[in-house]
C-alpha positions in Angstrom: 2.7 -15.7 7.7 5.3 -13.7 6.1 5.7 -9.9 7.1 6.2 -7.5 4.0 7.5 -3.8 4.4 7.7 -1.2 1.6 8.1 2.4 1.2 6.3 4.8 -1.1 6.3 8.8 -1.6 3.3 11.0 -1.1 3.3 14.2 -3.0 3.6 17.4 -0.7 0.5 19.0 0.3 -1.6 15.9 -0.1 -1.2 14.2 3.5 -5.1 15.1 4.5 -6.2 13.9 1.2 -4.2 10.6 1.4 -5.7 10.0 4.9 -9.0 11.0 3.8 -9.0 8.5 0.9 -7.8 5.7 3.3 -10.5 6.5 5.9 -13.2 5.9 3.3 -11.2 2.6 1.8 -13.5 1.1 -0.7 -15.2 -2.1 0.6 -14.5 -3.9 -2.5 -10.8 -3.1 -2.0 -10.9 -4.1 1.7 -12.5 -7.5 0.7 -10.0 -8.0 -1.9 -7.1 -7.5 0.5 -8.5 -9.8 3.0 -9.3 -12.4 0.5 -5.8 -12.3 -0.6 -4.8 -13.2 2.9 -3.5 -9.9 3.9 -3.7 -8.9 7.7 -2.1 -6.4 10.2 -1.7 -3.7 7.2 -0.7 -0.4 8.2 0.7 2.6 6.5 2.7 5.2 8.5 3.7 8.7 7.2 7.0 10.5 7.8 5.8 14.3 8.1 9.3 15.3 7.6 9.9 13.7 4.1 6.2 12.6 3.2 7.6 9.2 2.9 5.1 6.4 3.6 6.2 3.0 5.1 3.8 0.2 4.9 3.8 -3.2 6.7 1.4 -6.1 6.2 1.2 -9.8 7.0 0.4 -12.3 4.3 -0.1 -16.0 4.2 0.9 -16.5 0.6 3.2 -14.4 -1.2 2.1 -15.5 -4.6 -1.5 -14.3 -4.1 0.1 -10.9 -3.1 2.1 -10.8 -6.2 -1.0 -11.5 -8.2 -2.9 -8.2 -6.7 -1.7 -5.8 -9.6 -3.6 -7.8 -12.3 -7.1 -7.3 -10.2 -9.3 -4.7 -11.6 -10.1 -3.2 -8.2 -6.5 -2.7 -7.5 -5.7 -1.2 -10.8 -9.0 1.3 -10.4 -7.5 2.2 -6.8 -4.0 3.0 -8.2 -5.6 5.2 -10.8 -7.5 6.9 -8.1 -4.4 7.5 -6.1 -1.8 8.4 -8.6 -2.4 12.1 -8.6 -1.1 12.3 -4.9 1.7 10.1 -5.0 4.8 9.0 -7.0 3.5 6.4 -9.5 4.8 4.1 -12.5 3.5 4.3 -15.8 1.1 1.6 -15.1 -0.5 3.8 -12.3 0.8 1.7 -9.7 2.5 3.5 -6.7 6.4 3.6 -7.0 7.0 1.0 -4.1 10.4 0.1 -2.7 10.6 -3.2 -0.7 12.3 -3.0 2.5 14.7 -5.8 3.8 13.9 -7.0 7.5 17.1 -6.7 9.6 15.5 -7.0 13.1 12.3 -8.5 14.6 11.5 -8.8 18.3 8.4 -11.0 18.5 
């Protein structure tokens, strides 16, 4: 099992909307993430900067890397692009984070 951490940026004023959209996560997206082997997925908000910090566990990094090609993922990104920093393909600007400490 691999741990993956990353950061993203939420646009100012969309904190409640971001939470609302994730509280109503589409069942097909939830199933896609689980079928990809993702577990223990959490996203935290730094309320002072609107930075988002995500962490998840995944069995197979290749399956995780294939997610951007899935239509459900692309549809979700399109849905979210108006409230967060996004790339030209509508994916969120995501910066991988390097693990420097872990206490199991």
